[in-house]
RODO-2510 file (C-alpha; in nm, 4 decimals, decimal comma):
residues 456
     n   res          X          Y          Z
     1     x     0,0000     0,0000     0,0000
     2     x     0,1424     0,3373    -0,0993
     3     x     0,1985     0,6207     0,1401
     4     x     0,0542     0,9687     0,1103
     5     x     0,3028     1,2474     0,0730
     6     x     0,4014     1,4016     0,4047
     7     x     0,6781     1,6476     0,3168
     8     x     0,9911     1,5917     0,5245
     9     x     1,2831     1,7299     0,3278
    10     x     1,3480     2,0860     0,2133
    11     x     1,2681     2,0155    -0,1505
    12     x     0,9293     1,8628    -0,0671
    13     x     0,8404     2,1486     0,1665
    14     x     0,9389     2,4010    -0,0988
    15     x     0,7109     2,2429    -0,3601
    16     x     0,4293     2,2114    -0,1095
    17     x     0,4661     2,5752    -0,0021
    18     x     0,4584     2,7048    -0,3609
    19     x     0,1503     2,5007    -0,4384
    20     x    -0,0210     2,6182    -0,1208
    21     x     0,0630     2,9818    -0,1877
    22     x    -0,0658     2,9616    -0,5467
    23     x    -0,3969     2,8157    -0,4343
    24     x    -0,4315     3,0642    -0,1505
    25     x    -0,3599     3,3513    -0,3876
    26     x    -0,6385     3,2346    -0,6189
    27     x    -0,8760     3,2151    -0,3210
    28     x    -0,7730     3,5599    -0,1949
    29     x    -0,8183     3,7176    -0,5385
    30     x    -1,1727     3,5873    -0,5759
    31     x    -1,2876     3,6567    -0,2174
    32     x    -1,1867     4,0210    -0,1658
    33     x    -1,5176     4,1238    -0,0097
    34     x    -1,5067     3,8299     0,2288
    35     x    -1,1583     3,9335     0,3367
    36     x    -1,2838     4,2838     0,4146
    37     x    -1,5732     4,1420     0,6157
    38     x    -1,3399     3,9171     0,8095
    39     x    -1,1171     4,2119     0,8989
    40     x    -1,4268     4,3928     1,0296
    41     x    -1,5432     4,0838     1,2165
    42     x    -1,2129     4,0395     1,4018
    43     x    -1,2607     4,3795     1,5645
    44     x    -1,5947     4,2896     1,7233
    45     x    -1,6157     3,9067     1,7321
    46     x    -1,3519     3,6869     1,9018
    47     x    -1,1443     3,5217     1,6265
    48     x    -1,3875     3,6846     1,3844
    49     x    -1,6254     3,3858     1,3843
    50     x    -1,9413     3,2888     1,5736
    51     x    -1,8304     2,9278     1,6064
    52     x    -1,4747     2,8002     1,6293
    53     x    -1,4726     2,5633     1,3336
    54     x    -1,6316     2,8180     1,1020
    55     x    -1,2821     2,9595     1,0689
    56     x    -1,0495     2,8142     0,8095
    57     x    -0,7298     2,9428     0,6525
    58     x    -0,6593     3,1899     0,5107
    59     x    -0,9966     3,3300     0,6220
    60     x    -1,3622     3,2230     0,5860
    61     x    -1,5740     3,3410     0,2964
    62     x    -1,9041     3,5140     0,3764
    63     x    -2,2328     3,3783     0,2445
    64     x    -2,4842     3,5977     0,0621
    65     x    -2,7457     3,3352    -0,0247
    66     x    -2,8083     2,9614    -0,0536
    67     x    -3,0307     2,7397    -0,2640
    68     x    -3,0547     2,3639    -0,3074
    69     x    -2,7032     2,2206    -0,2830
    70     x    -2,5311     2,5531    -0,3573
    71     x    -2,4010     2,8441    -0,1512
    72     x    -2,3064     3,1844    -0,2959
    73     x    -2,0635     3,4215    -0,1258
    74     x    -2,0553     3,8012    -0,1164
    75     x    -1,8151     3,8018    -0,4120
    76     x    -2,0547     3,6009    -0,6263
    77     x    -1,8641     3,2707    -0,6065
    78     x    -2,0682     2,9493    -0,6163
    79     x    -1,9857     2,6539    -0,3902
    80     x    -2,1096     2,2953    -0,3942
    81     x    -2,2162     2,2428    -0,0335
    82     x    -2,1687     1,9199     0,1609
    83     x    -2,1360     2,1064     0,4917
    84     x    -2,5137     2,1431     0,4713
    85     x    -2,5744     2,3736     0,7664
    86     x    -2,3743     2,1520     1,0051
    87     x    -2,5555     1,8427     0,8665
    88     x    -2,8989     1,9943     0,9308
    89     x    -3,0235     2,0386     0,5754
    90     x    -3,1445     1,6925     0,4768
    91     x    -3,3810     1,8552     0,2265
    92     x    -3,1219     2,1052     0,1026
    93     x    -3,1220     2,4839     0,1270
    94     x    -3,4563     2,6614     0,0849
    95     x    -3,6644     2,3512     0,0168
    96     x    -4,0166     2,4451    -0,1021
    97     x    -4,1901     2,2946     0,2030
    98     x    -3,9823     2,5116     0,4383
    99     x    -4,0346     2,8196     0,2233
   100     x    -4,4068     2,7412     0,2299
   101     x    -4,3986     2,7365     0,6107
   102     x    -4,2525     3,0868     0,6190
   103     x    -4,5066     3,2130     0,3679
   104     x    -4,7999     3,0608     0,5588
   105     x    -4,6821     3,1997     0,8911
   106     x    -4,5986     3,5443     0,7537
   107     x    -4,9533     3,6778     0,8035
   108     x    -5,0033     3,5075     1,1403
   109     x    -4,6982     3,6004     1,3459
   110     x    -4,3606     3,4489     1,4284
   111     x    -4,3562     3,4567     1,8096
   112     x    -4,6586     3,4238     2,0350
   113     x    -4,5303     3,3237     2,3767
   114     x    -4,8449     3,1141     2,4258
   115     x    -4,9690     2,7665     2,3328
   116     x    -5,0753     2,7073     1,9733
   117     x    -5,1909     2,4187     1,7556
   118     x    -4,8693     2,3877     1,5568
   119     x    -4,6708     2,2657     1,8582
   120     x    -4,9323     1,9962     1,9156
   121     x    -4,9238     1,8940     1,5506
   122     x    -4,5462     1,8629     1,5461
   123     x    -4,5395     1,6741     1,8767
   124     x    -4,7970     1,4278     1,7426
   125     x    -4,5921     1,3789     1,4256
   126     x    -4,2719     1,3136     1,6228
   127     x    -4,4481     1,0577     1,8429
   128     x    -4,5822     0,8927     1,5287
   129     x    -4,2414     0,8714     1,3597
   130     x    -3,9813     0,8124     1,6351
   131     x    -4,0336     0,4604     1,7761
   132     x    -3,9242     0,5263     2,1364
   133     x    -4,0940     0,8632     2,1919
   134     x    -4,4303     0,8718     2,3691
   135     x    -4,4123     1,2343     2,4834
   136     x    -4,1916     1,5243     2,3743
   137     x    -4,0858     1,8767     2,4720
   138     x    -3,9263     2,1401     2,2476
   139     x    -3,6067     2,3414     2,2903
   140     x    -3,4072     2,5804     2,0732
   141     x    -3,1007     2,3635     2,0094
   142     x    -2,9542     2,0169     2,0376
   143     x    -2,7395     2,1374     2,3263
   144     x    -3,0510     2,2334     2,5217
   145     x    -3,2182     1,9037     2,4355
   146     x    -2,9248     1,7073     2,5769
   147     x    -2,9112     1,9305     2,8829
   148     x    -3,2758     1,8639     2,9676
   149     x    -3,2460     1,4935     2,8853
   150     x    -2,9683     1,4589     3,1435
   151     x    -3,1714     1,6470     3,4019
   152     x    -3,4592     1,4085     3,3416
   153     x    -3,2318     1,1052     3,3720
   154     x    -3,0887     1,2318     3,6998
   155     x    -3,4335     1,3007     3,8381
   156     x    -3,5671     0,9615     3,7311
   157     x    -3,2749     0,7571     3,8654
   158     x    -3,1728     0,9694     4,1632
   159     x    -2,8132     0,9405     4,0382
   160     x    -2,5673     1,2099     3,9324
   161     x    -2,2983     1,0666     3,7048
   162     x    -2,3373     1,0621     3,3278
   163     x    -2,1422     0,8699     3,0652
   164     x    -2,0530     0,9690     2,7108
   165     x    -1,8167     0,8394     2,4422
   166     x    -1,4801     0,9664     2,3226
   167     x    -1,5079     1,1683     2,0054
   168     x    -1,8781     1,2474     2,0485
   169     x    -1,9950     1,6082     2,0478
   170     x    -2,3253     1,6618     2,2275
   171     x    -2,3204     2,0395     2,2428
   172     x    -2,1593     2,2662     2,5000
   173     x    -2,3396     2,1630     2,8199
   174     x    -2,0620     2,1181     3,0783
   175     x    -2,1058     1,7495     3,1738
   176     x    -2,1020     1,6452     2,8069
   177     x    -1,8231     1,8739     2,6894
   178     x    -1,5522     1,6207     2,7619
   179     x    -1,3268     1,3984     2,5453
   180     x    -1,4586     1,5464     2,2221
   181     x    -1,1213     1,6031     2,0575
   182     x    -0,7796     1,4491     2,1313
   183     x    -0,5992     1,4392     2,3621
   184     x    -0,9115     1,3071     2,5322
   185     x    -0,7617     1,3211     2,8811
   186     x    -0,7272     1,7007     2,8743
   187     x    -1,0101     1,9474     2,9491
   188     x    -1,2025     2,0288     2,6327
   189     x    -1,1755     2,4004     2,7015
   190     x    -1,1157     2,6571     2,9747
   191     x    -1,3938     2,7308     3,2209
   192     x    -1,5010     2,3715     3,2868
   193     x    -1,4987     2,3217     3,6661
   194     x    -1,3330     2,0029     3,7870
   195     x    -1,6139     1,9661     4,0403
   196     x    -1,8637     1,9264     3,7570
   197     x    -1,6480     1,7181     3,5245
   198     x    -1,5805     1,4573     3,7933
   199     x    -1,9384     1,3446     3,7393
   200     x    -1,8673     1,2557     3,3748
   201     x    -1,7514     0,9042     3,2841
   202     x    -1,5884     0,8686     2,9408
   203     x    -1,6370     0,5464     2,7438
   204     x    -1,4908     0,4095     2,4220
   205     x    -1,7150     0,3483     2,1221
   206     x    -1,7779    -0,0071     2,0029
   207     x    -1,6013    -0,1427     2,3155
   208     x    -1,8705    -0,3424     2,4949
   209     x    -1,6336    -0,4929     2,7491
   210     x    -1,5183    -0,1472     2,8563
   211     x    -1,8743    -0,0175     2,8783
   212     x    -1,9803    -0,3168     3,0873
   213     x    -1,6918    -0,2597     3,3276
   214     x    -1,7828     0,1063     3,3821
   215     x    -2,1578     0,0519     3,4110
   216     x    -2,1108    -0,2147     3,6745
   217     x    -1,8517    -0,0093     3,8613
   218     x    -2,0309     0,3269     3,8561
   219     x    -2,3866     0,4196     3,9456
   220     x    -2,4767     0,6173     3,6352
   221     x    -2,7835     0,8249     3,5713
   222     x    -2,7466     0,7818     3,1954
   223     x    -2,5355     0,6847     2,8979
   224     x    -2,5491     0,9337     2,6107
   225     x    -2,4542     0,8004     2,2685
   226     x    -2,4880     0,8634     1,8967
   227     x    -2,5999     0,5760     1,6694
   228     x    -2,3244     0,6913     1,4326
   229     x    -2,0297     0,8482     1,6127
   230     x    -1,9890     1,2094     1,4948
   231     x    -2,1598     1,1158     1,1683
   232     x    -1,8498     0,9134     1,0776
   233     x    -1,8172     0,5806     1,2585
   234     x    -2,1130     0,3409     1,2430
   235     x    -2,2071     0,1506     1,5531
   236     x    -2,1559    -0,2246     1,5689
   237     x    -2,5107    -0,3581     1,6046
   238     x    -2,4106    -0,6117     1,8686
   239     x    -2,2405    -0,3338     2,0639
   240     x    -2,5559    -0,1231     2,0453
   241     x    -2,7731    -0,4110     2,1622
   242     x    -2,5244    -0,4834     2,4385
   243     x    -2,5314    -0,1251     2,5666
   244     x    -2,9112    -0,1384     2,5666
   245     x    -2,9084    -0,4583     2,7726
   246     x    -2,6491    -0,3242     3,0164
   247     x    -2,8460    -0,0042     3,0732
   248     x    -3,1614    -0,2037     3,1441
   249     x    -2,9723    -0,4374     3,3776
   250     x    -2,8124    -0,1537     3,5773
   251     x    -3,1121     0,0795     3,5843
   252     x    -2,9277     0,3353     3,3707
   253     x    -3,1171     0,5605     3,1319
   254     x    -3,0018     0,5191     2,7708
   255     x    -3,0121     0,8447     2,5753
   256     x    -2,9711     0,8468     2,1991
   257     x    -2,8386     1,1777     2,0733
   258     x    -3,0082     1,1820     1,7327
   259     x    -2,9369     1,5473     1,6627
   260     x    -2,7477     1,4368     1,3498
   261     x    -2,8994     1,0940     1,2776
   262     x    -3,2596     1,1927     1,3526
   263     x    -3,4560     1,2258     1,0251
   264     x    -3,1305     1,1675     0,8336
   265     x    -3,0879     0,7894     0,8559
   266     x    -3,4566     0,7049     0,8322
   267     x    -3,7943     0,8663     0,9114
   268     x    -3,7538     0,7298     1,2654
   269     x    -3,3828     0,8054     1,2903
   270     x    -3,0978     0,5770     1,3871
   271     x    -3,3129     0,3812     1,6310
   272     x    -3,5471     0,2801     1,3499
   273     x    -3,2518     0,2017     1,1233
   274     x    -3,0849    -0,0269     1,3813
   275     x    -3,3963    -0,1504     1,5605
   276     x    -3,2695    -0,0621     1,9098
   277     x    -3,4708     0,1767     2,1271
   278     x    -3,3388     0,4202     2,3894
   279     x    -3,5237     0,5538     2,6928
   280     x    -3,4836     0,9170     2,5855
   281     x    -3,4080     1,0634     2,2422
   282     x    -3,2706     1,4093     2,1676
   283     x    -3,3349     1,5775     1,8338
   284     x    -3,2307     1,8926     1,6484
   285     x    -3,0978     2,0126     1,3130
   286     x    -3,3292     1,8449     1,0577
   287     x    -3,6293     1,8711     1,2931
   288     x    -3,7131     2,2179     1,1564
   289     x    -3,6279     2,1309     0,7981
   290     x    -3,2728     2,2356     0,8803
   291     x    -3,3348     2,6088     0,8461
   292     x    -3,4264     2,7233     1,1991
   293     x    -3,2896     2,6842     1,5547
   294     x    -3,4656     2,3895     1,7146
   295     x    -3,4257     2,0967     1,9480
   296     x    -3,6481     1,8411     2,1162
   297     x    -3,6249     1,5586     2,3646
   298     x    -3,8713     1,2816     2,4236
   299     x    -3,9092     0,9343     2,5583
   300     x    -4,1160     0,7007     2,7681
   301     x    -4,4250     0,8538     2,9255
   302     x    -4,3234     0,7671     3,2812
   303     x    -3,9966     0,9569     3,2379
   304     x    -4,1398     1,2555     3,0527
   305     x    -4,4182     1,3000     3,3050
   306     x    -4,1591     1,4049     3,5596
   307     x    -4,2081     1,7463     3,3919
   308     x    -4,5843     1,7421     3,4553
   309     x    -4,6009     1,9975     3,7353
   310     x    -4,9770     1,9464     3,7614
   311     x    -4,9227     1,5856     3,8680
   312     x    -4,5923     1,6168     4,0510
   313     x    -4,6839     1,8900     4,3009
   314     x    -4,4025     2,0844     4,4745
   315     x    -4,1227     2,2179     4,2551
   316     x    -3,8698     1,9856     4,4170
   317     x    -4,0698     1,6896     4,2848
   318     x    -4,0887     1,7951     3,9194
   319     x    -3,8337     1,8732     3,6481
   320     x    -3,8389     2,2243     3,5075
   321     x    -3,7817     2,2983     3,1395
   322     x    -3,8470     2,5958     2,9221
   323     x    -3,7219     2,8648     2,6873
   324     x    -3,8669     3,1898     2,5579
   325     x    -3,8613     3,0699     2,1978
   326     x    -3,9281     2,6997     2,2609
   327     x    -4,2204     2,5903     2,0467
   328     x    -4,1903     2,8969     1,8246
   329     x    -4,4805     2,8833     1,5731
   330     x    -4,2671     2,9454     1,2649
   331     x    -4,0246     2,6690     1,3645
   332     x    -4,3085     2,4316     1,4532
   333     x    -4,4810     2,4863     1,1175
   334     x    -4,1567     2,4316     0,9273
   335     x    -4,0878     2,1213     1,1347
   336     x    -4,4307     1,9740     1,0791
   337     x    -4,4155     2,0199     0,7022
   338     x    -4,0593     1,8846     0,6904
   339     x    -4,1510     1,5730     0,8909
   340     x    -4,4433     1,5043     0,6588
   341     x    -4,1904     1,5177     0,3749
   342     x    -3,9514     1,2807     0,5562
   343     x    -4,2384     1,0452     0,6320
   344     x    -4,2933     0,9790     0,2602
   345     x    -3,9552     0,8044     0,2460
   346     x    -3,8408     0,9185    -0,0996
   347     x    -3,5741     1,1436     0,0470
   348     x    -3,3922     0,8432     0,1990
   349     x    -3,3989     0,6434    -0,1224
   350     x    -3,2299     0,9368    -0,2925
   351     x    -2,9678     1,0413    -0,0353
   352     x    -2,8762     0,6840     0,0605
   353     x    -2,8269     0,5882    -0,3047
   354     x    -2,5980     0,8877    -0,3515
   355     x    -2,4166     0,8020    -0,0283
   356     x    -2,3558     0,4466    -0,1476
   357     x    -2,2323     0,5802    -0,4804
   358     x    -1,9870     0,8210    -0,3153
   359     x    -1,8542     0,5586    -0,0735
   360     x    -1,8101     0,3056    -0,3534
   361     x    -1,6381     0,5630    -0,5739
   362     x    -1,3967     0,6626    -0,2984
   363     x    -1,3148     0,2986    -0,2242
   364     x    -1,2452     0,2379    -0,5942
   365     x    -1,0059     0,5343    -0,5982
   366     x    -0,8275     0,3965    -0,2925
   367     x    -0,7791     0,0654    -0,4723
   368     x    -0,6792     0,2319    -0,7992
   369     x    -0,4027     0,4345    -0,6337
   370     x    -0,3226     0,1722    -0,3715
   371     x    -0,3670     0,4526    -0,1203
   372     x    -0,3346     0,4266     0,2547
   373     x    -0,6930     0,5376     0,3168
   374     x    -1,0372     0,4068     0,4114
   375     x    -1,4012     0,5139     0,4003
   376     x    -1,6673     0,5035     0,6721
   377     x    -2,0216     0,6265     0,7164
   378     x    -2,3824     0,5187     0,6776
   379     x    -2,6450     0,6358     0,4317
   380     x    -2,5956     1,0043     0,3529
   381     x    -2,2959     1,0465     0,5882
   382     x    -1,9525     0,9796     0,4382
   383     x    -1,5989     1,0171     0,5729
   384     x    -1,2668     0,9629     0,3945
   385     x    -0,9871     0,8735     0,6381
   386     x    -0,6175     0,8734     0,5563
   387     x    -0,5731     0,5588     0,7610
   388     x    -0,4932     0,1999     0,6660
   389     x    -0,7801     0,0494     0,8652
   390     x    -1,1352     0,1710     0,9023
   391     x    -1,1663     0,3295     1,2474
   392     x    -1,4041     0,1660     1,4942
   393     x    -1,3692     0,4323     1,7620
   394     x    -1,2351     0,7847     1,8043
   395     x    -0,8837     0,6813     1,9146
   396     x    -0,8347     0,4967     1,5862
   397     x    -0,8327     0,8354     1,4111
   398     x    -0,5497     0,9842     1,6193
   399     x    -0,2674     1,0035     1,3691
   400     x    -0,0690     1,3209     1,2842
   401     x    -0,0540     1,2272     0,9183
   402     x    -0,4288     1,1687     0,9076
   403     x    -0,4908     1,5119     1,0606
   404     x    -0,2440     1,6762     0,8219
   405     x    -0,4019     1,5172     0,5139
   406     x    -0,7536     1,5907     0,6366
   407     x    -0,6655     1,9589     0,6416
   408     x    -0,5021     1,9327     0,3003
   409     x    -0,8085     1,7568     0,1587
   410     x    -1,0443     2,0204     0,3019
   411     x    -0,8371     2,2993     0,1480
   412     x    -0,8135     2,1189    -0,1864
   413     x    -1,1924     2,0962    -0,2000
   414     x    -1,2433     2,4519    -0,0712
   415     x    -1,0095     2,5988    -0,3317
   416     x    -1,2142     2,4101    -0,5921
   417     x    -1,5399     2,5504    -0,4501
   418     x    -1,6574     2,2370    -0,2701
   419     x    -1,7451     2,2535     0,0998
   420     x    -1,7188     1,9775     0,3590
   421     x    -1,7661     1,9835     0,7345
   422     x    -1,5236     2,0584     0,8928
   423     x    -1,1729     2,1958     0,8257
   424     x    -0,9680     1,9531     1,0363
   425     x    -1,2006     1,6567     0,9886
   426     x    -1,3967     1,6885     0,6620
   427     x    -1,7149     1,4855     0,6211
   428     x    -1,9791     1,4798     0,3494
   429     x    -2,3468     1,5196     0,4379
   430     x    -2,5792     1,4652     0,1444
   431     x    -2,9208     1,6178     0,0886
   432     x    -3,2221     1,5760    -0,1341
   433     x    -3,0844     1,8626    -0,3437
   434     x    -2,7647     1,6768    -0,4393
   435     x    -2,7414     1,4743    -0,7592
   436     x    -2,5151     1,2315    -0,9437
   437     x    -2,3204     1,5127    -1,1050
   438     x    -2,2283     1,6443    -0,7594
   439     x    -2,0971     1,3010    -0,6603
   440     x    -1,8910     1,2782    -0,9776
   441     x    -1,7392     1,6192    -0,9077
   442     x    -1,6274     1,5057    -0,5610
   443     x    -1,4766     1,1888    -0,7045
   444     x    -1,2961     1,3855    -0,9757
   445     x    -1,1457     1,6250    -0,7202
   446     x    -1,0548     1,3389    -0,4884
   447     x    -0,8726     1,1663    -0,7734
   448     x    -0,6823     1,4894    -0,8379
   449     x    -0,5858     1,4929    -0,4706
   450     x    -0,4731     1,1311    -0,4807
   451     x    -0,2647     1,1908    -0,7942
   452     x    -0,0888     1,4814    -0,6281
   453     x    -0,0523     1,3439    -0,2768
   454     x     0,0215     0,9762    -0,3282
   455     x     0,3936     0,9065    -0,3322
   456     x     0,4741     0,6467    -0,5948
***
């Protein structure tokens, strides 16, 4: 198996630097207005971006509009988008059903602050589609959904500790903001109190023996997990079933974070796809059609009714949840219409076929160039790794060369007007708006990358 180029001598570095500078110059010349905006942004926004990984070198471009599978920047450049709103846009940008929701709500109002029929309609549709959910509450983000799910689990079990998996991002709620990026033993960021983080137990994905050891050693309120780790590494079905059995055996609440996989893998999410049900499910992203801030959490009736203050009595006996914009009528209408679209099923036939085509095409390129690389993912989620073996857990991806080539691959695609999420770990998220031509373009650019980077 051939190695990818990792420049080590002066001659290699010189060639690599010239190539990088040429590509950067092209980018800088065609994104002059974005550069000006970034200079303005740095004066009033830390690092000039509203989320850390929205920055990429030499500077981010600024979006003017989006439609279907395309994004257009303030300089008029068109990009083929596989970032897809942080994986939210299963239907693509500005899908007609979401646009219809805005048009219908335009004459009625966007924020009431009171109960309305649309929240009932969307809740009923979620209960109908997600196998494990009997009752549901709405939030404004996936982070909030996970935060409330943990509170529910702690209230239900009377326990404090929570468990999550290395490499999984569940938002920025303190107990879950641990072991997201390597080195996993270090704090994920400043400002995380040790007193809080001591209640977090970190597990390794697809390692049933390790999970069993921790669940039988610790009294955990819950285990939080994604059916597909970070949208990259599929779960081993026997591992998933084993975690379900262990949680039942130890009285631990199993929470599926389906913020990414919900309404992307199947109408009923990853739990429908794999046939394993959690106690609580958290949702986000695609729940509103991908265009609006939203989150939700739901589960078994006996757990969810801990929030029924009418039944529970004193405040110390019930779980509080809320948010000024939770259940926003515009978001609820968009979500309801989007879920009715997902329910039809055609979207999954389309995006999963394209996902299979992209994975197969990448694997064929790996074989053709005898490249030290592998491909993972499920359905419409695809990841190219610069690793000999397919990773089964987050630690399998810790390799300096893999990180280096990931960044190179992201920049190669960016400079050719193709977007992947995210700069240091690019992944492809497909939508209903993508087509076979888009897949062929990715494969063509990937082959260019292989030709340039593979050392013969």
